[in-house]
C-alpha positions as CSV (number, residue, x, y, z in Angstrom):
1,M,90.2,102.8,81.7
2,K,93.2,100.5,82.2
3,K,92.7,97.0,80.9
4,I,95.1,94.4,79.5
5,I,93.3,94.0,76.2
6,N,93.8,94.7,72.5
7,Q,90.8,96.0,70.5
8,P,87.6,95.9,72.5
9,E,85.8,94.1,69.7
10,N,88.3,91.2,70.0
11,V,88.0,90.7,73.8
12,V,85.6,87.7,73.7
13,P,87.2,85.6,70.9
14,E,90.8,86.3,72.2
15,M,89.7,85.4,75.8
16,L,88.0,82.2,74.6
17,S,91.0,81.2,72.6
18,G,93.1,81.8,75.8
19,I,90.8,79.5,77.7
20,A,91.0,76.8,75.1
21,H,94.8,76.9,75.1
22,M,94.8,76.6,78.8
23,N,92.5,73.6,78.9
24,P,93.6,70.7,76.7
25,D,90.3,69.0,77.2
26,V,88.2,71.5,75.3
27,V,87.7,72.7,71.7
28,F,87.0,76.3,70.7
29,E,84.6,76.7,67.8
30,Q,85.4,80.2,66.9
31,K,82.6,81.0,64.4
32,Y,79.9,80.4,67.0
33,R,82.0,81.2,70.1
34,I,81.5,77.8,71.7
35,I,83.8,76.1,74.1
36,R,83.0,72.3,74.2
37,R,84.5,69.2,75.6
38,K,86.9,67.5,73.2
39,E,85.8,64.0,74.1
40,L,82.0,63.7,74.0
41,K,79.9,60.7,75.2
42,S,76.9,59.8,73.1
43,D,75.3,57.8,75.9
44,K,74.8,60.7,78.3
45,V,72.7,63.8,78.4
46,A,74.7,66.8,77.1
47,L,74.7,69.8,79.4
48,I,74.9,73.3,78.0
49,S,75.0,76.7,79.6
50,G,76.2,80.1,78.7
51,G,75.3,83.7,78.4
52,G,77.0,87.0,78.0
53,S,80.8,87.2,78.6
54,G,82.3,89.2,81.4
55,H,81.3,86.7,84.1
56,E,84.5,84.6,83.9
57,P,85.2,81.9,84.8
58,A,81.5,81.4,84.0
59,H,80.7,79.7,81.8
60,A,83.6,78.4,79.8
61,G,85.6,77.6,82.9
62,Y,83.0,75.0,83.9
63,V,83.3,72.9,80.8
64,G,84.7,69.5,81.7
65,K,83.9,66.1,82.9
66,G,81.3,66.3,85.7
67,M,79.9,69.6,84.7
68,L,79.1,71.3,81.4
69,D,79.6,69.8,77.9
70,A,79.6,73.2,76.3
71,A,79.4,76.9,77.0
72,V,78.0,79.3,74.4
73,C,79.4,82.7,74.8
74,G,77.8,86.0,73.8
75,D,79.5,89.5,73.7
76,V,80.1,91.2,77.0
77,F,76.9,91.1,79.1
78,A,74.9,90.2,75.9
79,S,73.2,86.9,75.3
80,P,74.5,84.6,72.6
81,S,72.2,84.5,69.6
82,Q,69.8,81.6,69.1
83,I,71.9,80.4,66.2
84,Q,75.0,80.2,68.4
85,V,73.0,78.2,71.0
86,Y,71.5,76.1,68.2
87,Q,74.9,75.3,66.9
88,G,76.1,74.5,70.4
89,I,73.2,72.0,70.8
90,K,74.1,70.3,67.5
91,S,77.8,70.2,68.4
92,V,77.3,68.1,71.6
93,A,74.0,66.3,71.2
94,G,74.1,62.6,71.8
95,D,71.6,59.8,72.0
96,K,70.1,61.0,75.3
97,G,69.5,64.6,74.2
98,V,70.5,68.0,75.7
99,L,69.7,70.0,78.8
100,L,70.0,73.8,78.7
101,I,70.7,75.7,82.0
102,I,69.5,79.2,81.5
103,K,70.0,82.2,83.8
104,N,66.8,84.2,84.0
105,Y,67.6,87.2,81.8
106,S,65.3,88.1,79.0
107,G,67.8,87.8,76.2
108,D,69.1,84.4,77.5
109,V,65.7,83.0,77.9
110,M,64.5,84.0,74.5
111,N,67.6,82.9,72.6
112,F,68.1,79.6,74.5
113,T,64.5,78.5,74.3
114,N,64.2,79.5,70.6
115,A,67.3,77.5,69.9
116,A,65.8,74.5,71.7
117,E,62.7,74.7,69.5
118,M,64.9,74.7,66.4
119,A,66.8,71.7,67.5
120,E,63.7,69.8,68.5
121,E,62.3,70.4,65.1
122,E,65.3,68.4,63.8
123,G,64.7,65.5,66.2
124,I,67.1,66.4,68.9
125,P,65.5,66.0,72.4
126,V,66.0,69.2,74.3
127,E,64.9,70.3,77.8
128,W,65.7,73.4,79.7
129,V,65.8,74.7,83.3
130,K,65.7,78.3,84.3
131,V,67.7,79.5,87.3
132,E,66.3,82.5,89.3
133,D,68.2,82.4,92.5
134,D,68.6,86.2,93.1
135,I,66.4,87.3,96.0
136,A,67.2,91.0,95.5
137,V,64.3,91.8,93.2
138,T,61.2,90.2,91.9
139,D,61.3,91.9,88.5
140,S,63.8,94.2,86.8
141,L,64.4,95.8,83.4
142,Y,66.4,92.6,82.5
143,T,64.2,89.8,83.7
144,V,60.6,88.7,84.3
145,G,60.9,87.3,87.8
146,R,64.2,86.8,89.7
147,R,67.6,86.9,88.0
148,G,69.9,84.0,87.6
149,V,73.2,84.7,89.3
150,A,76.0,82.9,91.1
151,G,73.8,80.1,92.4
152,T,73.7,78.9,88.8
153,V,77.2,77.4,89.3
154,L,75.8,75.0,91.9
155,V,73.0,74.0,89.5
156,H,75.7,73.2,86.9
157,K,77.4,71.0,89.4
158,A,74.4,69.0,90.4
159,A,73.1,68.6,86.9
160,G,76.5,67.7,85.5
161,A,76.9,64.9,88.0
162,A,73.5,63.5,87.2
163,A,74.3,63.6,83.5
164,E,77.7,62.0,84.0
165,R,75.9,59.2,85.8
166,G,74.0,58.4,82.7
167,L,70.5,59.4,83.8
168,R,67.7,60.0,81.3
169,L,67.0,63.5,80.1
170,D,63.9,63.9,82.3
171,E,65.8,62.8,85.4
172,V,68.7,65.1,84.7
173,K,66.2,68.0,84.3
174,R,64.5,67.0,87.6
175,I,67.8,67.1,89.5
176,A,68.8,70.5,87.8
177,Q,65.3,71.9,88.7
178,K,65.6,70.7,92.3
179,A,69.0,72.3,92.6
180,A,67.6,75.6,91.2
181,D,64.7,75.5,93.6
182,H,67.0,75.0,96.6
183,V,69.5,77.8,96.0
184,R,69.3,81.5,96.9
185,T,71.7,84.4,96.3
186,I,72.1,88.0,97.3
187,G,74.9,90.4,96.3
188,A,76.4,93.8,97.0
189,G,78.5,96.0,94.6
190,Y,81.0,98.5,96.0
191,T,82.1,99.8,92.6
192,S,80.7,99.7,89.1
193,C,82.1,97.5,86.3
194,T,83.6,98.9,83.1
195,V,82.6,97.3,79.8
196,P,85.6,97.3,77.4
197,A,83.6,98.7,74.5
198,S,82.4,101.7,76.5
199,G,85.6,102.3,78.5
200,V,83.8,104.1,81.3
201,P,82.0,102.7,84.5
202,T,78.5,101.5,83.9
203,F,77.2,103.7,86.8
204,D,78.5,106.2,89.2
205,I,78.7,105.4,92.9
206,G,80.3,107.3,95.8
207,E,83.4,106.2,97.6
208,D,81.4,105.4,100.7
209,E,78.4,103.9,98.9
210,M,77.3,100.4,97.9
211,E,74.5,99.0,95.7
212,Y,72.8,96.3,97.8
213,G,71.2,93.6,95.8
214,V,73.2,94.4,92.6
215,G,73.0,92.1,89.6
216,I,75.9,90.5,87.7
217,H,75.7,93.2,85.0
218,G,75.8,96.1,87.4
219,E,72.0,96.4,87.4
220,P,70.3,98.2,90.3
221,G,69.5,96.3,93.4
222,R,67.2,97.0,96.3
223,Y,68.8,100.3,97.3
224,R,71.9,102.3,97.5
225,E,73.4,103.1,100.9
226,H,76.5,103.6,102.9
227,T,79.0,100.7,102.8
228,L,78.7,98.2,105.6
229,D,81.6,96.3,107.2
230,A,81.8,92.5,106.6
231,S,80.0,91.6,109.8
232,E,77.0,93.9,109.1
233,L,76.8,92.9,105.4
234,A,77.0,89.2,106.2
235,S,74.3,89.5,108.8
236,R,71.8,91.2,106.5
237,M,72.6,88.7,103.6
238,V,72.3,85.6,105.8
239,M,69.1,86.8,107.5
240,Q,67.4,87.4,104.1
241,I,68.6,84.2,102.5
242,I,67.5,82.1,105.5
243,E,64.1,83.8,105.4
244,D,63.6,83.3,101.6
245,L,64.9,79.8,101.5
246,H,63.0,78.6,104.5
247,I,66.0,76.8,105.7
248,K,66.0,75.9,109.4
249,K,68.1,74.7,112.3
250,D,70.0,71.4,111.7
251,D,69.5,71.6,107.9
252,E,72.7,71.1,105.8
253,A,73.7,73.5,103.1
254,V,76.4,74.3,100.5
255,L,77.8,77.9,100.9
256,L,79.3,79.8,97.9
257,V,80.9,83.2,98.6
258,N,81.5,84.7,95.2
259,G,83.6,87.7,94.1
260,F,82.6,90.1,91.4
261,G,86.0,90.4,89.8
262,S,88.0,93.0,91.7
263,T,87.4,91.9,95.3
264,P,90.6,90.6,96.9
265,L,90.4,87.0,98.1
266,Q,91.4,88.2,101.5
267,E,88.0,90.0,101.8
268,L,86.1,87.1,100.4
269,F,87.6,84.8,103.1
270,I,86.6,87.4,105.7
271,M,83.0,87.3,104.3
272,N,83.2,83.5,104.4
273,Y,84.2,83.6,108.1
274,E,81.3,86.0,109.0
275,V,78.7,84.1,107.0
276,S,79.9,80.8,108.4
277,R,79.7,82.2,111.9
278,L,76.2,83.5,111.5
279,L,75.0,80.2,109.9
280,D,76.6,78.3,112.8
281,E,74.8,80.5,115.3
282,A,71.5,79.8,113.4
283,G,72.2,76.0,113.7
284,I,72.5,75.6,109.9
285,R,75.3,73.2,109.1
286,I,77.7,74.0,106.2
287,Y,78.5,70.7,104.6
288,R,81.0,72.3,102.2
289,G,81.9,75.7,101.0
290,F,83.4,77.5,98.0
291,V,85.1,80.8,98.1
292,G,86.4,82.8,95.0
293,N,85.4,84.2,91.7
294,Y,82.7,82.1,90.2
295,M,80.2,84.4,88.5
296,T,81.9,87.8,88.1
297,S,80.9,91.2,86.7
298,I,84.2,92.0,84.9
299,D,86.0,94.2,87.4
300,M,83.3,95.1,89.9
301,M,84.2,95.3,93.5
302,G,81.8,93.4,95.7
303,C,80.5,89.9,96.4
304,S,77.5,87.7,96.6
305,V,76.5,84.9,99.0
306,S,74.7,81.8,97.7
307,L,73.2,79.0,99.9
308,M,71.9,75.7,98.6
309,E,69.8,73.6,101.0
310,L,70.8,70.0,100.8
311,D,69.0,66.7,101.1
312,D,70.7,63.3,100.6
313,E,70.1,63.3,96.9
314,L,71.5,66.8,96.2
315,K,74.4,66.1,98.5
316,E,75.2,63.0,96.5
317,Y,75.4,65.0,93.2
318,I,77.3,67.9,94.8
319,D,79.9,65.4,96.0
320,Q,80.5,63.6,92.6
321,P,83.9,64.5,91.1
322,S,84.2,67.4,88.7
323,Y,87.1,68.0,86.5
324,A,86.1,71.4,85.2
325,P,89.2,73.6,85.5
326,Y,87.5,76.3,87.7
327,F,85.2,74.0,89.8
328,R,87.2,71.0,90.9
329,V,85.5,68.6,93.3
330,D,87.3,65.4,94.3
331,G,84.5,63.7,96.2
332,P,82.7,63.7,99.5
333,V,84.1,65.7,102.4
334,K,83.9,65.5,106.1
335,M,81.8,68.3,107.6
336,Q,83.8,70.6,109.8
337,S,82.5,72.3,112.9
338,F,82.8,76.1,112.9
339,I,85.5,77.3,115.2
340,P,85.1,80.9,116.2
341,L,88.1,83.2,116.6
342,Q,89.2,83.8,120.2
343,K,88.1,87.2,121.4
344,K,90.7,89.6,122.8
345,K,90.7,89.2,126.6
346,K,90.0,92.8,127.1
347,E,88.8,95.8,125.1
348,L,91.2,98.6,124.2
349,R,90.8,101.3,126.8
350,E,90.6,104.9,125.8
351,E,93.4,106.2,127.9
352,M,96.5,104.6,129.4
353,L,97.2,105.3,133.1
354,C,100.1,107.7,133.4
355,E,100.4,109.8,136.5
356,E,101.6,113.4,136.1
357,T,104.5,112.7,138.5
358,W,105.8,110.0,136.1
359,K,106.5,112.6,133.5
360,V,108.9,114.5,135.7
361,I,112.6,113.6,135.5
362,K,114.2,114.8,138.7
363,D,117.4,114.3,140.7
364,Q,119.1,113.6,137.3
365,R,117.7,110.1,137.4
366,L,115.3,108.3,134.9
367,T,113.1,106.0,136.9
368,V,111.0,103.0,135.9
369,Q,108.0,105.3,136.2
370,N,109.6,107.8,133.9
371,L,110.2,105.0,131.4
372,A,106.5,104.0,131.7
373,A,105.5,107.6,130.8
374,I,107.8,107.5,127.8
375,V,106.4,104.2,126.6
376,C,102.9,105.6,127.2
377,E,103.6,108.6,125.0
378,M,105.2,106.3,122.3
379,C,101.9,104.3,122.2
380,H,99.9,107.5,121.8
381,C,102.1,108.9,119.1
382,I,102.3,105.7,117.1
383,L,98.5,105.1,117.2
384,E,97.8,108.7,116.4
385,N,100.1,108.6,113.3
386,E,99.3,105.1,112.1
387,K,97.7,106.2,108.8
388,S,100.2,108.9,108.0
389,F,103.1,106.4,108.6
390,C,101.4,103.9,106.2
391,K,101.0,106.6,103.6
392,L,104.6,107.6,103.8
393,D,105.7,104.0,103.6
394,S,103.7,103.5,100.4
395,Y,106.0,105.9,98.6
396,A,109.2,104.1,99.4
397,G,108.1,100.8,100.8
398,D,105.1,98.4,100.9
399,G,102.7,100.7,102.7
400,D,102.2,98.7,105.8
401,F,104.7,100.2,108.3
402,G,102.2,102.3,110.3
403,M,99.8,99.4,110.6
404,S,102.5,97.0,111.5
405,I,104.1,99.0,114.3
406,A,100.7,100.2,115.6
407,K,99.6,96.6,115.9
408,G,102.3,96.0,118.5
409,F,101.9,99.2,120.5
410,R,98.1,98.9,120.4
411,E,98.6,95.6,122.3
412,V,101.0,97.3,124.8
413,K,98.1,99.7,125.4
414,R,95.7,96.8,125.7
415,E,97.9,95.1,128.3
416,W,98.9,98.3,130.1
417,D,97.0,97.7,133.3
418,E,98.6,94.3,133.7
419,L,102.1,95.7,133.0
420,L,101.6,98.3,135.7
421,K,100.1,95.8,138.2
422,E,103.4,93.9,138.2
423,H,105.1,96.9,140.0
424,F,108.3,96.4,138.0
425,S,111.2,97.3,140.3
426,T,113.8,97.4,137.5
427,V,114.3,99.0,134.1
428,K,115.2,95.6,132.7
429,E,112.0,93.9,133.9
430,F,109.7,96.6,132.5
431,L,111.4,96.9,129.1
432,L,111.7,93.1,128.6
433,S,107.9,92.8,129.2
434,C,107.3,95.5,126.6
435,S,109.7,93.8,124.2
436,M,107.8,90.5,124.4
437,I,104.5,92.2,123.5
438,I,106.1,94.2,120.6
439,M,107.9,91.2,119.2
440,E,104.7,89.1,119.3
441,N,102.3,91.6,117.9
442,C,104.1,94.1,115.6
443,G,103.7,93.0,112.0
444,G,106.3,92.3,109.4
445,A,109.9,93.5,110.1
446,S,108.7,95.9,112.8
447,G,108.4,93.2,115.4
448,P,112.1,92.0,115.1
449,V,113.4,95.6,114.7
450,W,111.5,97.4,117.4
451,G,111.3,94.3,119.6
452,S,115.1,93.8,119.5
453,A,115.7,97.5,120.3
454,F,113.6,97.2,123.5
455,R,115.1,93.8,124.4
456,S,118.7,95.0,123.9
457,A,118.1,98.1,125.8
458,A,116.6,96.1,128.7
459,L,119.6,93.8,128.9
460,Q,122.0,96.7,128.9
461,A,120.1,98.5,131.7
462,G,120.2,95.4,133.8
463,N,118.7,95.3,137.3
464,R,118.9,99.0,137.9
465,G,116.0,100.8,139.4
466,Y,116.9,104.0,137.6
467,L,119.3,105.3,135.0
468,T,121.7,108.2,134.9
469,L,122.0,110.2,131.7
470,P,125.2,108.3,130.6
471,E,123.5,105.0,131.4
472,F,120.5,106.1,129.3
473,A,122.9,106.8,126.4
474,D,124.5,103.4,126.8
475,M,121.0,101.8,126.8
476,M,120.1,103.7,123.5
477,Q,123.4,102.6,122.0
478,A,122.5,99.0,122.9
479,A,119.2,99.4,121.1
480,V,121.2,100.4,118.0
481,A,123.4,97.3,118.4
482,G,120.4,95.1,118.9
483,I,118.8,96.3,115.6
484,Q,122.0,95.8,113.8
485,K,122.5,92.3,115.1
486,T,119.0,91.4,114.0
487,G,119.9,92.6,110.5
488,E,123.1,90.7,110.5
489,R,121.4,87.4,111.5
490,S,118.8,87.9,108.7
491,F,120.7,89.6,105.9
492,G,124.4,89.1,106.6
493,R,125.0,92.6,107.8
494,G,123.3,95.2,110.0
495,A,122.1,98.5,108.7
496,V,124.4,101.5,108.9
497,I,123.9,105.2,108.2
498,G,123.2,105.6,104.5
499,D,121.1,102.5,104.0
500,K,117.8,104.4,104.4
501,T,116.5,102.7,107.5
502,L,115.5,103.5,111.1
503,I,119.3,103.5,111.8
504,D,119.7,106.8,109.9
505,A,117.7,108.5,112.6
506,L,118.6,106.4,115.6
507,I,122.4,106.7,115.4
508,P,122.3,110.5,115.1
509,C,119.9,110.6,118.0
510,V,122.3,108.6,120.2
511,Q,125.3,110.7,119.1
512,A,123.5,113.9,119.9
513,I,122.7,112.6,123.4
514,R,126.3,111.7,124.0
515,S,127.5,115.1,122.8
516,V,125.2,116.8,125.3
517,I,126.7,114.6,128.0
518,E,130.2,115.5,127.0
519,Q,129.2,119.2,127.3
520,G,127.7,118.7,130.8
521,G,124.2,119.2,129.6
522,T,120.9,118.2,131.2
523,W,118.2,115.5,130.5
524,E,116.2,118.2,128.8
525,N,119.1,119.2,126.6
526,A,119.7,115.6,125.7
527,F,116.1,114.8,124.8
528,R,115.7,117.9,122.7
529,A,119.0,117.4,120.9
530,G,118.2,113.8,120.3
531,A,114.9,114.7,118.8
532,V,116.4,117.3,116.5
533,A,119.1,114.9,115.4
534,A,116.5,112.1,114.7
535,V,114.4,114.5,112.6
536,N,117.4,115.7,110.6
537,G,118.6,112.1,110.1
538,A,115.2,111.1,108.8
539,E,115.2,114.2,106.5
540,E,118.5,113.2,105.0
541,T,117.1,109.8,103.9
542,K,115.1,111.7,101.3
543,N,118.3,111.9,99.2
544,I,119.3,108.3,99.7
545,V,118.6,105.4,97.4
546,A,117.6,102.6,99.7
547,R,120.0,99.7,100.1
548,M,118.3,97.8,102.9
549,G,114.9,97.7,104.7
550,R,111.4,98.3,103.4
551,A,112.5,100.4,100.5
552,G,115.5,98.3,99.5
553,T,113.7,96.7,96.6
554,V,112.4,99.8,95.0
555,G,115.8,101.5,94.4
556,E,115.7,105.0,92.9
557,R,111.9,105.1,93.3
558,S,112.5,105.8,97.0
559,L,114.3,109.1,96.2
560,G,112.5,112.2,97.4
561,Y,110.8,110.5,100.4
562,P,112.2,109.8,103.9
563,D,112.3,106.3,105.2
564,A,109.1,105.7,107.2
565,G,110.9,104.1,110.2
566,A,113.4,106.9,110.4
567,Y,110.7,109.5,110.1
568,A,108.6,107.8,112.7
569,L,111.5,107.8,115.2
570,G,111.9,111.6,114.7
571,V,108.2,112.2,115.3
572,I,108.1,109.9,118.3
573,F,111.3,111.3,120.0
574,T,110.0,114.9,119.4
575,E,106.7,114.1,121.1
576,I,108.5,112.5,124.0
577,A,110.8,115.5,124.4
578,D,107.7,117.8,124.5
579,F,105.8,115.4,126.8
580,M,108.3,114.9,129.5
581,R,109.0,117.4,132.3
582,F,112.4,118.2,133.7
583,A,112.9,119.3,137.3
584,S,115.7,121.8,137.9
């Protein structure tokens, strides 16, 4: 277990103290583990929620004007005691009484309702609302009925706004109950969570499995199955929520896409896109949405989707400003129409057209068709090795090289038919067209580096319909110069041998080709010598501490591994040498 904690038994008080020091508008009452607003208003209903810790930012992150007046925090995944809740009620109760918002877990229900009874015996008006938004199960070991999960946050928001407006206790309760009745949630866990006190995952789950309908404590859901992609997962969730909520076309809703603690925001935004797309297709209008970690399960990987059906009254309370640090709302918003992503104009075809005759270099001339065969094989090689290039780059770089270069050459493959239809008559025209696709679509530094290599080579080749071997060597030298000029523009100097970059393989490759020319060798000799030199140059980078490029920031940690770009060039040039045919 790797966690940034001290002693497990001190996790909750130290966390709450950290929250209080972050938020100057709250007070931390350490004895009873209560986070409450510093400035209390006696002429409003006080709103209290809480439960086990481990769901941060819930619930202490929602204490603030427009939401909760206090959060009562239990141990990790354990309800606070009724005495804690009772003390929380006493600490914030004003003239208009207190409303408790309770997630439907057995411990929470018993402790919160018992505390309410104790406070009422002392003359404090207390009401409570139970949230049961989880549609995954009807009953579980932890609840009687449905569980209260991420939709609780939207209930906090509506009730908090009603309380801030100064409504009576019965009216605030009515708004809270209405919000609870109009929200539904379903979640999926891709990993377990690890409770600090145990130090081991709560449950075992396979690398390719997910728990569908999981609760916020890692409780079992509807079933365990193979993981789904974002589109499939969103489709199932949306369909089931729509059916359960009885929401229909032209209705408005609030959407909350919630992470369970370890899910990257990138993936939550992808889920938000997919859910929004599906709701748009169903004619359900998303008035406003929230994406992020709102009701987590410590460090679980996964997410939940909540949908609250709106009417004019609920919309009004959702729109009221909230100043809670982890749920800021500034007022009404203008509803945005969903704009779907533009689809690729064509699907990626399985094979690229490459006539057998294009592979044959004859009459000591490299034609445009020969170049097309070379680029075709480059595409095949790069796409075939995408994952292995990424893995190598992860040792001495940022791990994205294979994906970045493949993105550009995948697009070359996608547009291959159009490239060929143009019937390029010159080397320059063909390579320039390739360079534009590469520069536009290769990710990160790969676009400028590989794109400039193709562009500089094209300009050097000029309007020739074919290249002699010396002209091919000049073109390759121009590719080196193009890459170096790109580096000079960006970093003040271009890469040289010894910097641990693509150049460490490319320059030896060009030198080997020129050496073959000086010795009167053939195209086949040149290609094979160039491939060997590129492979050897890449191998030498294992012993180099990177000074530039993707590994430049990791210094000595790059030792022992070749530069991914240099290694890739060796692999590509070797495959090209084996792929091409040479007429005698």
